[in-house]
Structures are given as C-alpha cells and as structure tokens.
N, C-alpha and C positions, 0 to 999 in steps of 0.2 A: 300649555302643549298638551297633545294627544299622546296615547299611551304608543300608538304608532308611529308618531314623531321621533318618540324617544328612543325608540329600541331599533328602527329600521337602519341596519348597516352601520350602528353605533358600537360602542365598546363602553364600558364601566370601569371605574379606578378604585381601587380600595385608597380610601382615606384615613380612616382611624379606628381604633375600638373605644368605647365608653359604654360604662354601664349596663354590661351584656348583649352590647349591640355591636357588629360590624356596620361601618358607615362606608357606603360607596357613591360616586357619582358618575353622572354619564358624560358623555362627552360634550353635552348641553348646558353642563352645569346644574343638573338636577340632582339633588342628595337625597339618599332613602336608607334606612336602617333596615338591617337584617339580624332578628334577635338570634342570639347564640342557641338559645333553645329550641330554634327551628331549622337549624343547620343537619341535624341527623349525622350522617358519616359522609357529608358532601366534601368535595374537595372546593375552596374558596381562593382563587389565585389573585394577585394584585390587580391583574387585568384580564378582562374576558368579554363577551359578546355580551352586548345588553339583553339579546333577547332572553338568555339562560335567566336573566334576573327579572322576566316579567312578572313573576307572581307578585315580588316586593315592591317594584315599581307601581304597580297598579294600587297596592293597597296604600302606597305612600301620596299617590294620586288621589286617593278618596280622601284621605286624611286633609289633604290641601283644599279640595272641594269644602270639606266641611269647615274649616276653618276660614273660608272665604265667607261662607253663608253666614256664619256667626258672626264676622265681623260686620257683613253689612246689616245683619239684624241689630247690633248693639248702635250702629249708627243711626238706622231709622230710630231706635229707641230712645237716643239721645236728642235727636233731632225733633221728636215730638215733646219731649220732656222740657225744652228749650221755648216749645211752641204756646 
C-alpha cells in the first residue's frame, strides 16, 4: 500500500505499548510504532486521524520496503548457492 492509501480518510487505533514504543494500527491493518522518545509534549489518543500520524507511517513503510529488499536478496543468494 502507498502512504496516500493508508492515510486518506482513514483512522489509526492504539494497540499497545511495548519497550518504549506506542503501537498503532490503521483501518487497513497496517501496524507502526511511535517511539515514546519522539512524542515530546504531544497528546496521543486511542483513535485519531491517520494523517496526523503520517510521519511514523512513512517511516514504517520504509522499514518494510527495506525488509522486502533484504528478503529478496537473501532468496536470490540462496538460489545461487543451490545452483
């Protein structure tokens, strides 16, 4: 999904807190963390508009893209090792 698809007209919902991060989920089921150290004096509601969380959604999309790139690279390396 694209950032625009994840935020346009959507909401986020607080899921849980773990190891210094607030975890939220978009209406589409996309999970993303917000480091507590990055919250400053902000107010983080249990439910809010996704556009307000665009900064952290964008970061998590980049992380997932990197994971996918590494997964494909590993698969290619395994295929080459077997050949």
